[in-house]
VEXDREN-2710 file (C-alpha; in Angstrom, 1 decimal):
% VEXDREN-2710
k/r/px/py/pz
1/MET/-0.9/3.2/92.2
2/THR/-2.8/5.3/93.9
3/LYS/-4.9/8.0/92.4
4/ASN/-2.7/10.3/92.9
5/THR/0.4/8.9/91.8
6/ASP/-1.9/7.7/88.7
7/LYS/-2.3/11.6/88.0
8/LYS/0.9/12.3/88.1
9/SER/2.0/9.6/86.0
10/LYS/-0.6/11.2/83.3
11/ILE/1.2/14.4/83.9
12/TYR/4.3/13.1/82.5
13/CYS/3.4/10.4/80.0
14/LEU/1.6/13.8/78.5
15/ILE/4.5/15.9/77.8
16/ILE/5.8/12.2/76.1
17/ALA/3.1/12.1/73.8
18/LEU/3.5/15.9/73.0
19/LEU/7.1/16.2/72.5
20/PRO/6.9/15.9/68.5
21/ILE/4.7/18.6/68.4
22/MET/6.1/20.9/70.8
23/GLN/9.3/20.9/67.8
24/LEU/7.3/23.8/66.2
25/TYR/7.4/26.5/69.2
26/GLY/10.0/28.0/71.1
27/PHE/11.3/31.3/72.0
28/SER/12.8/33.4/69.6
29/PHE/15.1/35.3/71.1
30/PHE/16.9/31.5/71.9
31/PRO/15.6/29.1/68.8
32/LEU/18.0/27.4/69.1
33/LEU/17.0/24.7/72.1
34/THR/12.3/24.2/71.4
35/PHE/9.5/23.4/73.9
36/ALA/10.2/19.6/73.4
37/ASP/13.5/20.5/74.7
38/TYR/12.2/22.2/77.9
39/LEU/9.9/19.6/78.4
40/LEU/12.0/16.6/77.8
41/LEU/14.4/18.7/80.9
42/LEU/11.6/19.4/83.1
43/LEU/10.7/14.6/82.6
44/ILE/14.5/14.7/83.4
45/VAL/14.4/16.6/86.6
46/ILE/11.4/15.4/87.8
47/SER/12.8/11.8/87.8
48/LEU/15.7/12.6/89.5
49/CYS/14.0/13.7/92.4
50/LYS/11.2/10.5/92.1
51/VAL/13.8/8.2/91.2
52/SER/17.1/6.7/92.9
53/SER/18.7/4.5/89.5
54/LEU/18.6/4.8/86.0
55/ASN/17.2/2.8/83.5
56/ASN/17.6/1.2/80.3
57/LEU/21.5/2.1/80.8
58/TYR/22.6/0.4/77.7
59/CYS/21.1/3.8/76.1
60/LEU/23.9/5.9/77.6
61/LEU/26.8/4.2/75.3
62/LEU/25.2/5.9/72.4
63/VAL/24.7/9.0/75.0
64/VAL/28.4/8.5/74.8
65/TYR/29.4/8.3/72.0
66/LEU/27.1/11.3/70.9
67/LEU/29.1/13.5/72.8
68/PHE/33.0/12.8/72.3
69/GLN/31.7/11.7/68.2
70/PRO/31.3/15.5/66.7
71/LEU/35.3/16.3/67.8
72/VAL/37.1/13.1/66.7
73/VAL/34.8/14.1/63.4
74/LEU/36.6/17.6/64.3
75/CYS/39.6/16.7/64.8
76/ASN/40.2/14.0/61.5
77/SER/37.5/16.9/59.0
78/THR/39.8/19.1/56.0
79/ASP/36.3/20.5/55.7
80/PHE/37.1/24.3/56.8
81/SER/33.6/25.2/56.0
82/MET/32.1/22.9/58.6
83/ASP/29.7/24.4/61.2
84/ASN/31.1/23.1/64.0
85/ILE/29.3/24.7/66.5
86/ASP/26.2/23.3/65.0
87/LEU/27.8/19.8/64.8
88/ILE/28.8/19.8/68.5
89/GLY/25.0/21.1/69.6
90/THR/23.1/18.7/67.2
91/ALA/24.8/16.0/68.5
92/TRP/24.4/17.0/71.4
93/ARG/20.6/17.4/71.3
94/LEU/20.6/13.7/70.5
95/ALA/22.7/12.7/73.4
96/PHE/19.9/14.9/75.7
97/TYR/16.7/12.8/74.0
98/VAL/18.7/9.5/74.3
99/LEU/19.5/9.7/77.5
100/SER/16.0/11.1/79.0
101/ILE/15.2/7.1/77.9
102/CYS/17.2/6.0/80.9
103/PHE/15.3/8.6/82.8
104/ALA/12.0/7.4/81.9
105/SER/11.3/4.9/84.7
106/LYS/7.9/2.6/85.1
107/LYS/7.6/4.9/88.2
108/ILE/7.0/8.0/86.3
109/VAL/6.1/6.8/82.8
110/SER/3.2/3.9/82.9
111/ARG/2.0/2.1/80.5
112/ARG/-2.0/2.6/81.6
113/GLY/-0.5/6.7/81.0
114/LEU/1.0/6.5/77.9
115/GLN/-2.0/4.8/76.6
116/TRP/-4.2/7.7/78.2
117/ALA/-2.1/10.4/76.4
118/PHE/-1.5/8.9/73.2
119/ARG/-5.5/8.7/73.4
120/VAL/-5.6/12.0/73.9
121/VAL/-2.9/13.6/71.6
122/GLY/-3.6/11.1/69.2
123/GLY/-7.2/11.4/69.0
124/ILE/-7.2/15.3/68.3
125/ASN/-4.4/15.3/66.4
126/ALA/-6.7/12.2/63.8
127/VAL/-10.1/14.2/64.1
128/TYR/-8.3/17.7/62.9
129/ALA/-6.4/16.2/60.6
130/VAL/-9.6/14.5/58.9
131/LEU/-11.4/18.4/59.2
132/GLN/-8.3/19.6/57.6
133/PHE/-8.0/17.0/54.7
134/SER/-11.4/17.6/53.9
135/PHE/-11.6/21.1/54.1
136/GLY/-8.8/21.6/52.1
137/THR/-9.5/19.3/49.8
138/PHE/-13.3/19.9/49.1
139/LEU/-14.2/23.4/50.2
140/LYS/-10.6/25.2/50.1
141/ILE/-9.8/26.5/53.1
142/SER/-7.0/25.9/54.3
143/LEU/-7.1/24.9/58.4
144/THR/-4.0/25.6/60.5
145/PRO/-1.5/23.4/61.6
146/TYR/0.2/25.3/64.2
147/LEU/-1.6/25.4/68.2
148/PRO/-2.8/28.9/68.5
149/PHE/-0.9/31.9/71.3
150/LEU/2.5/29.7/71.2
151/PRO/5.6/30.8/69.5
152/VAL/6.5/29.8/66.7
153/ILE/9.9/28.9/65.6
154/ARG/9.1/26.6/61.9
155/THR/7.3/28.6/59.5
156/GLY/6.0/28.1/56.8
157/LEU/3.7/25.1/57.6
158/GLU/0.2/26.4/56.5
159/ASP/1.8/28.0/53.2
160/GLN/3.0/25.0/52.2
161/GLN/-1.3/23.8/52.8
162/ILE/-2.2/27.4/51.0
163/SER/-0.2/26.2/48.0
164/TRP/-1.6/22.7/47.4
165/ILE/-5.2/24.5/47.9
166/ASN/-4.1/27.2/45.0
167/TYR/-2.6/24.0/42.9
168/GLY/-6.0/22.1/43.5
169/TRP/-4.3/19.5/44.9
170/THR/-5.1/17.0/47.6
171/VAL/-4.3/18.4/50.7
172/ARG/-2.6/16.0/52.8
173/ALA/-3.2/16.3/56.2
174/ARG/-0.4/17.4/59.1
175/GLY/-2.9/17.6/62.0
176/PHE/-0.8/20.6/64.3
177/PHE/2.6/18.4/63.0
178/ALA/5.4/19.4/61.0
179/GLU/4.6/16.9/58.4
180/PRO/2.5/14.6/57.5
181/SER/4.2/12.0/57.1
182/HIS/5.2/13.2/60.9
183/LEU/1.2/12.6/61.3
184/ALA/1.4/8.7/60.2
185/ILE/4.6/7.9/62.6
186/TYR/3.5/9.0/65.4
187/MET/-0.5/7.7/64.4
188/LEU/1.0/4.6/63.9
189/LEU/3.1/4.9/67.1
190/ALA/-0.4/5.4/68.9
191/LEU/-2.6/2.6/67.0
192/ALA/0.2/-0.5/68.2
193/PHE/-0.1/0.5/71.1
194/GLU/-4.3/0.0/70.7
195/LEU/-3.7/-2.9/68.7
196/PHE/-0.9/-4.7/71.9
197/SER/-3.1/-3.7/74.6
198/THR/-5.2/-6.0/76.2
199/HIS/-7.8/-2.3/76.5
200/LYS/-8.1/-1.9/73.0
201/ASN/-10.8/0.6/71.9
202/LEU/-12.3/0.3/68.7
203/PHE/-13.1/4.2/68.6
204/PHE/-9.7/4.9/68.8
205/ILE/-7.9/2.4/66.7
206/SER/-10.7/3.5/63.7
207/CYS/-9.2/7.0/64.5
208/PHE/-5.7/6.1/64.0
209/THR/-6.1/4.6/61.1
210/ILE/-7.8/6.7/59.7
211/GLY/-5.3/9.7/60.1
212/ILE/-3.0/8.1/58.8
213/MET/-5.4/7.9/55.6
214/VAL/-5.6/11.3/55.3
215/SER/-1.7/12.0/55.7
216/TYR/-1.5/10.2/51.9
217/SER/2.1/9.5/53.8
218/SER/3.5/6.4/51.1
219/THR/5.2/4.5/54.6
220/GLY/2.9/5.3/56.1
221/PHE/0.5/3.3/54.1
222/VAL/2.9/0.4/53.7
223/ALA/3.5/0.1/57.8
224/PHE/0.1/0.5/58.0
225/ALA/0.2/-2.9/56.4
226/PHE/3.3/-4.2/58.4
227/LEU/1.9/-3.1/61.3
228/TRP/-1.3/-5.0/60.7
229/LEU/0.9/-8.2/59.8
230/CYS/3.2/-7.8/62.6
231/PHE/-0.4/-7.6/64.7
232/ILE/-1.8/-10.9/62.7
233/PHE/1.1/-13.2/62.9
234/ILE/1.5/-12.6/66.8
235/ASN/-2.2/-13.4/67.2
236/ARG/-2.2/-15.5/64.9
237/ARG/-3.2/-19.0/67.3
238/ASN/-6.5/-16.9/68.8
239/ILE/-7.4/-15.4/65.6
240/PHE/-7.7/-18.4/63.2
241/GLY/-8.0/-20.8/66.4
242/ARG/-11.3/-19.1/66.5
243/ILE/-12.6/-18.5/63.5
244/THR/-16.3/-19.4/62.4
245/GLY/-18.4/-19.1/58.8
246/ARG/-19.8/-15.8/60.4
247/LYS/-16.8/-13.8/61.2
248/VAL/-15.4/-15.2/57.8
249/ILE/-18.8/-13.1/56.5
250/LEU/-18.1/-10.3/58.7
251/SER/-14.5/-9.9/58.5
252/THR/-14.9/-10.4/54.1
253/SER/-17.4/-7.9/54.1
254/ILE/-16.2/-5.1/56.2
255/ILE/-12.8/-5.4/53.8
256/LEU/-14.5/-5.7/49.9
257/LEU/-16.1/-2.8/51.3
258/CYS/-13.4/-0.4/52.2
259/CYS/-11.8/-1.6/49.6
260/GLY/-14.9/-0.3/47.4
261/VAL/-14.4/2.7/49.2
262/PHE/-10.7/3.1/48.4
263/PHE/-11.1/2.6/44.6
264/TYR/-14.2/4.3/43.4
265/SER/-12.8/7.1/46.3
266/GLY/-9.9/7.6/43.8
267/TYR/-8.2/7.6/47.3
268/LEU/-5.8/4.4/46.1
269/LYS/-5.6/5.7/43.1
270/ASP/-4.1/8.3/45.3
271/VAL/-1.7/6.6/47.3
272/ILE/-0.5/4.9/43.9
273/ASN/0.2/7.9/42.5
274/HIS/1.8/9.7/45.4
275/ILE/4.0/6.0/46.1
276/PHE/5.2/6.2/42.4
277/ALA/5.4/9.8/42.2
278/ASN/2.3/9.8/39.1
279/GLY/5.1/7.3/37.2
280/ALA/7.9/8.2/38.1
281/GLY/9.4/5.2/40.0
282/ILE/8.9/4.0/43.7
283/THR/12.8/5.2/44.0
284/SER/11.8/8.4/43.4
285/GLN/9.0/8.9/45.5
286/SER/11.2/7.9/48.5
287/HIS/14.3/10.3/47.6
288/PHE/16.5/6.2/47.5
289/ALA/18.6/8.0/44.3
290/ASP/20.0/10.2/46.6
291/ILE/21.1/7.3/48.7
292/ASN/23.9/6.2/46.1
293/ALA/24.9/9.9/45.9
294/THR/25.4/9.9/49.7
295/LEU/27.2/6.4/50.1
296/ARG/30.0/7.8/46.9
297/GLN/30.3/10.4/48.9
298/PRO/34.3/10.8/49.6
299/THR/34.4/9.2/52.3
300/THR/38.4/8.4/54.9
301/PHE/38.9/5.8/57.6
302/VAL/38.1/8.0/59.7
303/GLU/34.6/8.8/58.3
304/PHE/33.6/5.4/57.1
305/VAL/34.5/4.3/61.2
306/PHE/32.8/7.4/62.8
307/GLY/31.1/9.1/60.4
308/HIS/30.8/12.3/58.9
309/GLY/29.1/14.4/61.9
310/LEU/25.4/15.0/62.3
311/GLN/25.1/18.1/59.7
312/GLU/22.8/18.2/56.8
313/ILE/23.7/15.6/54.2
314/VAL/24.3/18.3/50.7
315/THR/22.9/15.3/48.1
316/GLY/20.0/15.5/50.1
317/TYR/17.1/13.0/51.8
318/VAL/17.9/9.4/52.5
319/PRO/15.6/7.0/55.0
320/GLY/17.2/6.7/58.1
321/TRP/19.3/4.0/58.6
322/ILE/21.6/5.9/55.9
323/GLY/21.4/8.9/57.9
324/ALA/22.7/7.3/60.6
325/TYR/25.5/5.6/58.9
326/TYR/26.3/9.3/57.1
327/CYS/27.2/11.4/60.1
328/LEU/27.2/8.2/62.9
329/GLY/30.1/5.6/60.6
330/VAL/29.4/2.5/61.2
331/VAL/30.4/2.6/65.5
332/GLY/26.6/4.3/65.5
333/ILE/24.8/1.4/63.9
334/ILE/26.4/-1.0/65.4
335/ILE/25.8/1.2/68.8
336/TYR/22.0/1.5/67.4
337/LEU/21.2/-2.0/66.3
338/TYR/22.7/-2.8/70.1
339/ILE/20.5/-1.1/71.4
340/PHE/17.3/-2.3/69.6
341/ILE/18.6/-6.1/70.6
342/THR/19.2/-5.6/74.4
343/ALA/15.5/-4.0/74.3
344/MET/13.3/-6.7/73.0
345/SER/15.5/-8.7/75.4
346/ARG/13.8/-7.0/77.5
347/THR/10.6/-6.8/76.7
348/ASN/7.4/-8.6/75.5
349/LYS/6.4/-9.9/71.8
350/TYR/4.8/-6.4/71.7
351/GLY/7.2/-4.2/72.3
352/GLY/9.6/-6.1/70.0
353/ALA/6.7/-5.5/67.5
354/VAL/6.2/-2.3/68.5
355/LEU/11.0/-1.8/67.7
356/PHE/10.6/-3.3/64.5
357/LEU/8.2/-0.9/63.4
358/PHE/11.0/1.7/64.1
359/MET/13.3/-0.2/62.5
360/PHE/11.3/-0.5/59.2
361/LEU/9.8/3.3/59.0
362/ASN/13.7/4.3/59.1
363/VAL/13.7/2.0/55.7
364/GLY/11.6/5.0/53.9
365/THR/11.9/8.3/56.9
366/GLU/14.8/9.9/58.4
367/ILE/12.8/9.5/62.4
368/MET/16.2/7.4/63.6
369/LEU/17.8/10.3/64.6
370/GLY/15.3/12.5/66.6
371/ILE/12.7/12.7/69.3
372/TYR/10.7/9.7/67.6
373/PHE/13.0/7.5/68.6
374/VAL/12.3/8.6/72.3
375/LEU/9.0/8.0/71.7
376/TYR/8.9/4.8/70.4
377/MET/11.6/3.4/72.8
378/VAL/10.1/4.4/75.9
379/VAL/7.0/2.9/74.6
380/ALA/8.5/-0.8/73.9
381/LEU/9.7/-0.9/76.8
382/ARG/6.8/-0.7/78.5
383/PHE/5.2/-3.5/77.0
384/ASN/7.5/-5.5/79.6
385/GLU/4.8/-4.6/83.1
386/SER/2.4/-6.1/84.2
387/THR/-0.1/-4.5/86.8
388/GLU/-1.4/-6.3/90.2
389/VAL/-5.3/-6.0/91.5
390/VAL/-6.9/-7.3/94.2
391/VAL/-10.3/-9.4/94.1
392/LYS/-12.4/-10.6/96.9
393/VAL/-13.2/-14.0/97.2
394/ALA/-16.2/-14.9/99.0
395/SER/-15.2/-18.2/100.3
396/THR/-11.5/-17.7/101.7
397/GLY/-11.4/-13.3/102.3
398/GLU/-9.9/-11.6/100.1
399/ARG/-6.7/-12.2/99.0
400/ASP/-4.1/-11.3/95.7
401/VAL/-4.7/-12.0/92.7
402/ARG/-1.7/-10.9/90.1
403/ARG/-2.7/-11.2/86.5
404/MET/-1.0/-9.0/82.8
405/LEU/-3.4/-6.7/82.4
END
């Protein structure tokens, strides 16, 4: 890869890394589309000029389904209060998101470029999140979650932070993201990229870890532990095969120090209270109580197969897997599972771990039907790349040596 191509790849990767943040901004005269939509369109146009064929064609099955599924739902619906335009538009926007995965060729979006982009965007957000948490919780000063000079179409985020301060609550950091949980989800992906890369950087691993902590996301906290378990399981031979007494003492000391900081600072208590909703139970905090109400909604056979359509679920917040079933039906769930299984077969164990992390997150979050599906899929599929390097051997001159980076 030439220097010129590498610079272009970094620009494309930076566009992808910025997508979740750009969903907060758009033009007031046409608020139906966000800057994230425009950036994705730009990426697809650039890809059409650079790539001769599409990749990851198995994702097209979901695109086709999303194009025709809302028409099937509308033809069989008896709910005359349904917003038909919103139903079709939301499904087609998701189809557009999924289509962008097919254009994310490794000629356009490289693994090294993605790692650089996540370090830049994730690092800035992690540092800002710490300031947001510290200033808000201890100094009672709210740091805006909005980027300057951009037209905001999702308002009210700063008002929420100010209300936390006024009530004397802990300010959950969100960086420049829409929700604290979104910050945690993004930091988890960036952390997975660092952990599974051969070019690990302890500074960024620490940044992303702290970013997850100051978000106070219960799902993020549990997923953080899940990610480290995946990392230890995948690398168990290297980790346990090189254990020495010195490493055991050092690791134990670090773990005890972290536990002491978490306990005596009150952080652990706050996290436990957040997860269990101050004694109300984990089902209340995670909104799992809404799952029963959602599944008890009157459902015809057609709605069971094809779903109720992509719309706001009247029973409240439900996690991704349940939301995908309710909106897209059994067919939609089968297609998602087919995409995950196929993607895992085309990447290595690290890419598979990223996809497992995404599926695990959708037990407690609703990111299945949105832009984070694009991010996690693109990152997971880039782990099957190899980088070619040329080294000089003094005795035989110059020869190619190919190795995985």
